[in-house]
C-alpha positions as CSV (number, residue, x, y, z in Angstrom):
1,M,2.7,-4.5,18.3
2,S,-0.7,-5.5,19.7
3,P,-3.4,-7.0,17.6
4,L,-5.5,-4.5,15.6
5,Q,-8.1,-2.7,17.6
6,A,-11.4,-1.0,16.8
7,R,-11.3,2.8,16.8
8,P,-11.3,4.1,20.4
9,G,-14.6,5.7,21.5
10,L,-14.6,8.8,19.5
11,R,-17.4,11.3,19.3
12,K,-17.1,11.9,15.6
13,A,-18.8,9.5,13.2
14,F,-16.5,7.4,11.0
15,V,-16.0,9.0,7.6
16,A,-14.4,6.7,5.1
17,P,-11.6,7.8,2.7
18,S,-13.0,9.1,-0.6
19,N,-9.9,8.9,-2.8
20,P,-6.7,6.8,-3.2
21,L,-4.6,9.4,-1.3
22,E,-6.9,9.3,1.7
23,E,-7.1,5.5,1.5
24,V,-3.3,5.1,1.6
25,L,-2.9,7.7,4.4
26,A,-5.7,6.1,6.5
27,G,-3.9,2.7,6.0
28,I,-0.6,4.1,7.2
29,W,-2.3,5.7,10.2
30,A,-4.1,2.4,11.1
31,E,-0.9,0.5,10.8
32,V,1.1,2.9,13.0
33,L,-1.7,3.2,15.6
34,G,-2.5,-0.6,15.5
35,L,-6.2,0.1,14.6
36,D,-8.4,-1.7,12.1
37,Q,-9.7,1.5,10.5
38,V,-9.2,5.2,10.6
39,G,-11.6,7.8,9.3
40,I,-10.5,10.9,7.4
41,D,-11.7,13.2,10.2
42,D,-10.3,11.3,13.1
43,N,-7.6,13.1,15.1
44,F,-4.3,11.2,15.3
45,F,-3.7,12.1,18.9
46,E,-7.3,11.3,20.0
47,L,-6.7,7.8,18.5
48,G,-3.8,7.3,20.9
49,G,-1.0,8.8,18.8
50,H,1.9,10.5,20.6
51,S,5.1,12.2,19.5
52,L,7.1,9.0,18.9
53,L,4.3,7.6,16.8
54,A,3.9,10.9,15.0
55,A,7.6,10.8,14.0
56,R,7.1,7.2,12.7
57,L,4.0,8.2,10.8
58,V,5.5,11.2,9.2
59,S,8.6,9.2,8.2
60,Q,6.4,6.6,6.5
61,V,4.4,9.2,4.7
62,R,7.6,10.9,3.5
63,D,9.0,7.6,2.3
64,S,5.8,6.6,0.6
65,F,5.0,9.9,-1.2
66,R,8.5,11.5,-1.6
67,V,7.2,14.7,-0.1
68,D,9.2,16.9,2.2
69,L,6.9,16.8,5.2
70,P,7.9,18.5,8.5
71,L,6.9,16.8,11.7
72,H,4.9,19.8,12.8
73,S,2.5,19.2,9.8
74,L,0.9,16.4,11.7
75,F,0.5,18.6,14.8
76,D,-1.0,21.4,12.6
77,T,-3.4,19.1,10.7
78,P,-3.9,15.9,12.8
79,S,-6.5,14.3,10.5
80,V,-6.1,12.2,7.3
81,A,-8.1,14.8,5.4
82,G,-6.0,17.7,6.7
83,L,-2.7,15.9,6.1
84,S,-3.8,14.9,2.5
85,R,-4.3,18.6,1.7
86,T,-0.9,19.4,3.2
87,L,0.8,16.7,1.1
88,V,-0.9,18.0,-2.1
89,A,0.2,21.6,-1.3
90,R,3.8,20.4,-0.8
91,E,4.2,18.1,-3.8
92,A,7.1,18.8,-6.2
93,K,4.9,18.3,-9.3
94,P,1.2,18.8,-9.5
95,G,-0.7,15.5,-9.4
96,Q,2.4,13.5,-8.2
97,T,1.0,12.6,-4.8
98,E,-2.3,11.3,-6.2
99,K,-0.5,9.2,-8.8
100,I,1.7,7.7,-6.1
101,A,-1.4,6.9,-4.0
102,Q,-3.0,5.2,-7.0
103,I,0.1,3.0,-7.5
104,L,0.4,2.2,-3.8
105,K,-3.3,1.3,-3.6
106,R,-3.0,-1.0,-6.7
107,L,0.1,-2.7,-5.2
108,G,-1.7,-3.2,-1.9
109,E,-4.5,-5.0,-3.6
110,M,-2.2,-7.4,-5.4
111,S,-1.0,-10.8,-4.2
112,A,2.8,-11.2,-3.8
113,E,2.7,-13.4,-7.0
114,E,0.9,-10.7,-9.0
115,A,3.4,-8.0,-7.9
116,K,6.3,-10.3,-8.8
117,Q,4.9,-10.9,-12.3
118,M,4.3,-7.2,-12.8
119,L,7.9,-6.4,-11.8
120,E,9.2,-9.1,-14.2
121,Q,7.1,-7.6,-17.0
122,K,8.4,-4.1,-16.3
123,K,12.0,-5.4,-16.4
124,G,11.4,-7.1,-19.7
125,R,10.1,-3.8,-21.3
126,V,13.1,-1.8,-20.0
127,G,15.6,-4.4,-21.1
128,V,17.0,-5.0,-17.6
129,A,18.4,-8.5,-17.1
C-alpha cells in the first residue's frame, strides 16, 4: 500500500468523529483507503473507494464489531456517520457496538507492552494457565 495521503480534494469540510464508534470506523476507512484521516461525512467512493475496497472495508467492520453487515450497506450509506447508524440498527444486543468500539479504541491507544500486561492480568483473573 502507498504511504498515507491527505484527504483528496473534497468539497465538504472535514467533520471529526464525535464518539468511539465513529473514531474506530474512521480509522478503518483511513487504513483501507490509505489516507491519514477520514471525516464522518466523507463519501467512501469520493475518497477513492471502489467495490474491492468496499468488500475489504465491510469485512473488517464485520470482524471488528461482530455485526452481520451486507456489502450493500456501504453503497446505501457511504459515510462513517451513516454506516455507524446502520451498525447500531443491526447490532444483536443494544449497546454492543458502542462497547466494542470503546474497547477497540482503548486497545489502539495502548502500547504493545501495555496490551500484553492487560491480557496477562485477565488470564490471571480467569484462572487460565
